[in-house]
C-alpha positions in Angstrom: -342.7 62.8 64.2 -339.4 60.9 64.9 -336.8 61.8 62.4 -333.9 60.3 64.3 -333.4 57.8 61.4 -333.1 60.7 58.8 -330.4 59.9 56.2 -330.5 63.2 54.3 -330.7 66.6 55.8 -330.7 69.8 53.7 -330.1 73.3 55.2 -331.4 76.2 53.1 -329.3 79.2 54.2 -325.8 79.7 55.5 -326.1 82.2 58.3 -325.7 81.8 62.1 -328.7 79.5 62.5 -327.6 77.3 59.7 -324.0 77.1 61.0 -325.3 76.2 64.4 -327.7 73.6 63.1 -325.0 71.7 61.1 -322.6 71.9 64.0 -325.2 70.6 66.5 -326.2 67.8 64.2 -322.7 66.5 63.8 -321.9 67.0 67.5 -325.2 65.2 68.3 -324.1 62.1 66.4 -325.8 62.6 63.0 -323.7 60.7 60.4 -326.0 60.9 57.4 -325.8 63.2 54.3 -325.8 66.9 55.3 -325.9 69.7 52.7 -325.8 73.4 53.4 -327.0 75.7 50.6 -325.9 79.4 50.8 -326.7 82.2 48.5 -323.5 84.2 49.3 -320.0 83.2 48.1 -318.7 83.1 51.6 -318.9 80.2 54.1 -321.0 81.0 57.2 -319.8 84.1 59.0 -320.7 86.4 61.9 -322.8 89.5 61.0 -322.6 91.7 64.1 -319.0 92.8 63.5 -320.0 94.1 60.0 -321.3 97.3 61.5 -318.6 97.5 64.1 -315.1 96.2 64.2 -315.0 94.8 60.6 -316.3 98.1 59.1 -313.5 99.9 61.0 -310.9 97.6 59.6 -310.1 96.2 63.1 -311.1 92.6 62.3 -309.6 90.4 59.6 -312.1 88.6 57.4 -310.9 85.2 58.5 -312.0 86.0 62.1 -315.6 86.5 60.8 -316.0 82.8 59.9 -317.6 80.5 62.4 -315.5 77.6 61.2 -312.7 77.3 58.5 -313.6 75.7 55.2 -311.6 72.6 56.3 -314.0 72.0 59.2 -316.9 71.4 56.7 -314.7 69.1 54.7 -313.5 67.2 57.8 -317.1 66.8 59.0 -318.4 65.6 55.6 -320.7 68.6 55.1 -321.5 69.4 51.5 -321.4 73.2 51.1 -323.1 74.7 48.0 -322.2 78.4 47.9 -323.5 81.0 45.5 -326.7 79.1 45.2 -330.1 78.8 46.9 -333.1 76.6 47.3 -335.7 78.0 44.9 -338.7 75.7 45.7 -339.7 72.7 47.8 -341.6 69.7 46.6 -343.1 68.7 50.0 -344.8 65.5 48.7 -341.6 64.1 47.1 -339.4 65.8 49.8 -337.1 67.4 47.2 -335.5 70.8 47.5 -335.0 72.3 44.1 -331.8 74.3 43.7 -330.9 77.2 41.5 -329.7 76.1 38.1 -331.8 72.9 38.2 -330.2 70.7 40.8 -332.4 68.6 43.1 -331.7 67.6 46.7 -333.8 64.9 48.3 -334.3 65.3 52.0 -335.7 63.5 55.0 -335.6 66.7 57.0 -335.2 70.3 55.6 -334.2 73.3 57.7 -335.1 76.7 56.4 -332.6 79.2 57.7 -332.9 81.8 55.0 -332.6 84.7 57.4 -333.8 88.2 56.4 -333.1 91.0 54.0 -332.9 94.8 54.4 -336.2 96.6 54.0 -335.9 98.4 50.6 -335.9 102.1 50.5 -338.9 103.0 48.3 -338.1 106.4 46.9 -336.6 108.1 43.8 -332.9 107.8 43.8 -332.7 104.6 45.9 -330.6 102.9 43.2 -328.0 105.6 42.9 -324.3 104.7 43.3 -323.3 105.4 46.9 -326.6 104.3 48.4 -326.0 101.1 50.5 -327.6 98.6 52.7 -325.5 97.0 55.5 -326.3 93.3 55.8 -323.6 91.3 54.2 -319.9 90.9 53.8 -320.1 92.2 50.3 -322.1 95.3 51.5 -319.2 96.2 53.8 -316.6 95.6 51.0 -318.5 98.2 48.9 -319.0 100.7 51.7 -315.5 100.6 53.4 -313.5 102.2 50.6 -315.9 105.2 50.7 -315.4 105.7 54.4 -313.0 108.5 54.0 -312.4 111.3 56.5 -314.3 114.5 55.7 -316.9 112.8 53.5 -320.6 113.3 54.2 -322.7 110.3 55.2 -326.5 110.4 55.6 -327.9 107.4 57.5 -331.6 106.7 57.1 -332.9 105.0 60.2 -331.9 105.3 63.9 -332.0 101.7 64.9 -329.1 99.6 66.1 -327.5 99.3 62.7 -327.9 103.0 61.9 -326.4 104.2 65.2 -323.6 101.6 65.2 -322.6 102.7 61.7 -322.9 106.4 62.8 -320.4 105.7 65.6 -318.0 104.0 63.3 -318.2 106.7 60.7 -317.7 109.5 63.3 -314.7 107.6 64.7 -313.3 107.5 61.1 -313.8 111.3 60.7 -316.8 111.4 58.5 -319.5 114.1 58.7 -322.7 112.1 59.8 -326.4 112.9 59.8 -329.0 110.4 60.9 -332.6 110.7 59.7 -335.4 109.1 61.7 -339.1 109.3 61.1 -340.0 108.4 64.7 -339.8 111.1 67.4 -336.7 109.4 69.0 -333.9 107.1 68.2 -334.2 103.3 68.9 -337.9 103.9 69.3 -338.9 100.4 68.3 -336.6 98.6 70.8 -336.2 100.7 73.9 -337.6 103.3 76.2 -337.4 107.1 76.0 -334.8 107.3 78.8 -332.4 105.0 76.8 -333.2 106.8 73.5 -332.3 110.1 75.1 -329.0 108.8 76.5 -327.8 107.5 73.1 -329.0 110.5 71.2 -327.0 112.7 73.6 -323.9 110.5 73.2 -324.0 110.8 69.4 -324.7 114.5 69.5 -321.7 115.0 71.8 -319.6 113.2 69.2 -320.8 115.5 66.4 -323.5 113.3 64.8 -326.5 115.3 63.7 -329.7 113.5 64.5 -332.9 114.6 62.9 -336.0 112.9 64.4 -339.6 113.2 63.3 -338.0 113.7 59.9 -339.2 112.1 56.6 -337.1 111.6 53.5 -338.7 112.7 50.2 -336.1 111.3 47.8 -332.4 111.1 46.9 -330.7 113.2 44.3 -327.7 112.3 42.2 -325.2 113.7 39.8 -323.9 111.5 36.9 -325.5 108.5 38.6 -323.8 109.1 42.0 -325.6 110.2 45.2 -325.3 113.9 45.9 -328.1 114.8 48.3 -330.9 113.5 50.5 -334.0 115.7 50.1 -336.3 115.9 53.1 -340.1 116.1 53.0 -339.9 119.8 53.8 -337.7 120.4 50.8 -334.4 120.8 52.8 -331.4 119.2 51.1 -328.6 117.4 52.9 -325.4 117.0 50.8 -324.3 113.4 50.8 -321.4 111.4 49.4 -322.7 108.2 51.0 -326.2 107.1 52.1 -326.7 104.1 54.4 -330.2 102.7 54.6 -331.1 101.0 57.9 -334.9 100.9 58.1 -335.4 97.4 59.3 -335.4 93.9 57.8 -337.9 91.6 56.2 -338.0 87.8 56.9 -337.1 85.6 54.0 -340.3 83.5 54.3 -341.2 83.2 50.6 -339.6 79.7 50.2 -341.9 78.3 52.9 -344.9 80.3 51.9 -344.7 79.2 48.3 -344.6 75.6 49.5 -347.8 76.1 51.5 -346.1 76.2 54.9 -347.8 78.4 57.5 -346.3 81.9 57.8 -347.2 85.2 59.5 -344.4 87.7 59.6 -342.0 84.8 59.6 -342.3 81.0 59.2 -344.5 79.7 62.1 -342.8 77.1 64.2 -343.4 75.2 67.4 -340.8 75.3 70.3 -338.6 72.8 68.5 -338.5 74.8 65.3 -340.9 72.5 63.4 -343.2 74.1 60.9 -346.7 73.0 59.8 -344.9 70.4 57.7 -343.4 67.8 60.1 -340.4 67.3 57.8 -339.5 71.0 57.6 -338.0 73.2 60.3 -337.2 76.9 60.4 -334.6 78.8 62.5 -333.2 82.3 62.8 -334.5 85.6 61.6 -337.0 84.0 59.2 -338.8 82.0 61.9 -341.6 83.1 64.2 -341.4 81.0 67.3 -343.1 80.6 70.7 -341.5 83.1 73.2 -341.9 80.9 76.2 -341.0 83.5 78.8 -343.6 85.9 77.4 -346.6 83.7 76.5 -346.7 84.7 72.8 -345.2 84.1 69.4 -342.8 86.4 67.6 -339.6 86.8 65.6 -336.3 87.6 67.3 -333.5 89.2 65.2 -330.5 88.2 67.2 -327.4 86.0 67.3 -328.7 84.4 70.5 -332.0 83.4 68.8 -330.2 81.9 65.8 -327.9 79.8 68.0 -330.6 78.7 70.3 -333.0 77.7 67.4 -330.2 75.9 65.6 -329.7 73.8 68.7 -333.4 73.2 69.2 -333.9 72.1 65.6 -330.9 69.7 65.6 -332.1 68.1 68.9 -335.7 67.7 67.5 -334.4 66.0 64.3 -332.1 63.7 66.3 -334.9 62.8 68.8 -332.9 64.2 71.7 -334.1 66.2 74.7 -335.0 69.8 74.1 -332.1 72.2 75.0 -332.9 75.0 77.5 -334.6 78.1 76.2 -332.9 81.3 77.5 -334.7 84.6 77.7 -334.0 86.7 74.6 -330.9 88.9 74.7 -329.2 91.3 72.4 -326.3 93.8 72.4 -325.0 96.9 70.6 -321.6 98.5 70.6 -321.5 102.3 70.0 -318.2 104.1 70.7 -317.0 102.9 74.1 -320.6 102.0 75.1 -321.8 98.4 75.3 -325.5 98.1 75.5 -326.7 94.7 76.7 -330.4 93.9 76.5 -332.1 91.1 78.4 -335.7 90.2 77.7 -338.4 92.1 75.7 -339.6 95.4 77.1 -342.9 95.5 75.2 -345.8 96.5 77.4 -343.8 97.5 80.4 -345.6 99.8 82.9 -342.7 100.9 85.1 -339.0 101.8 84.5 -336.5 101.6 87.3 -333.1 103.2 86.9 -330.0 101.8 88.6 -327.0 104.1 88.5 -326.6 107.5 86.9 -326.6 107.8 83.1 -324.1 110.7 83.3 -321.6 108.2 84.6 -322.1 106.2 81.4 -322.6 103.1 83.4 -326.2 102.3 84.4 -329.2 100.1 83.8 -332.9 100.5 83.1 -335.2 97.8 84.4 -338.6 97.3 82.8 -341.4 96.0 85.0 -345.0 94.8 84.3 -347.3 94.3 87.3 -344.3 94.2 89.6 -342.4 91.5 87.5 -339.1 92.1 85.8 -339.6 91.5 82.0 -336.5 93.2 80.5 -333.4 95.3 81.2 -331.1 97.5 79.3 -327.6 97.7 80.8 -325.0 100.2 79.6 -321.4 99.2 80.5 -323.0 97.1 83.3 -322.4 93.4 82.8 -323.5 92.4 86.3 -326.9 94.0 85.8 -327.3 92.3 82.5 -326.3 88.8 83.7 -328.5 89.0 86.8 -331.4 90.3 84.8 -331.4 87.3 82.5 -331.8 85.0 85.6 -334.4 87.2 87.2 -336.5 87.4 84.0 -336.4 83.6 83.4 -337.6 83.0 87.0 -340.5 85.5 86.7 -339.1 87.4 89.7 -341.0 90.2 91.4 -338.6 92.7 92.9 -339.3 95.9 94.8 -338.2 98.9 92.7 -336.2 100.4 95.6 -334.2 97.3 95.8 -333.4 97.3 92.1 -332.4 100.9 92.1 -330.1 100.6 95.2 -326.6 100.4 93.8 -325.3 99.5 97.3 -326.9 96.1 96.9 -324.9 93.9 94.5 -326.9 92.5 91.6 -325.7 89.0 92.5 -327.3 89.3 95.9 -330.6 90.5 94.4 -330.6 87.5 92.1 -329.7 85.1 94.9 -332.4 86.4 97.2 -335.0 86.2 94.4 -334.0 82.6 93.7 -334.2 81.6 97.4 
């Protein structure tokens, strides 16, 4: 359906995908009414620094914002903060807003993101127990990040380990609990898990894998201990919960739009309703380099989908679709991930992990499908190109550090 003559566009959400969509719409020549509805009080801002530089106090709040408030005014974008779209009347094409307002639309973009998976145990609501997802979360946590205090982190994914690195740098006593047998189990291989576990242990972080939490205990309403399934108690002044996120798909699902672990979209971000699009963490999209559909929780995905949705609404050519990529900063280690390593059958190491500069390449049937690069930008950048080209590369070539990655990529492209 051609929506290039749309006169009213509503964006539900105010995160990275929403910010990119409004920017791309205006840059693409859209001059009609454009309204962005955000549940938080802040204009759109970056989330990755929340568990890194911003938590450490090394980044000013103003630097988090994608654009200053004046940019939205100058570009005639109506910004409704501290509110949300509560329901959609698809027949009338009206977005119902909290407190009773109504916004008619020709095209609606759902960019509602995700929310932290809730900790379901006794004591989860005690003071001192925190999620880490929003600017307001960090504002609550940061005053409690005092040297010598005891922090228990539940979950050893990216957020948990990034927060552990910040907390140790600030002098806190840190223990990380993980139900899986290794850290980062959902996103990477055992070799990379072992490397990061060793790095954290060397910095004084206590990591307990294959460990289940029973409940949290408090005193006078304040967290005092995490109690494990075996009855052991870990004294705690702060508990940080990082056990994954849940897509905010309810707005679409309640409106009868197709969902399955996210709002289902085509390559352009269009949902089962041709006037409704979805982008970012809440969307489940075709992963064109992998021949399947899935949700991607990343800045790159949000930016790319924001551009795709804007182009589709404007009737413009589809922007290029990059291979998925992610990153994580822990201490002085930058982990850059290209592609998706699910279902790999071979791992090829390039470099020595003890040098704290190496890469792990993931192959399936001789084809490179993903790479994890630690402090190794050339390996990361070349891998993105190789993955997108479906390159088959001999493992001994990939592992040979005497051959520059740019040469390997150039030969594969020839």
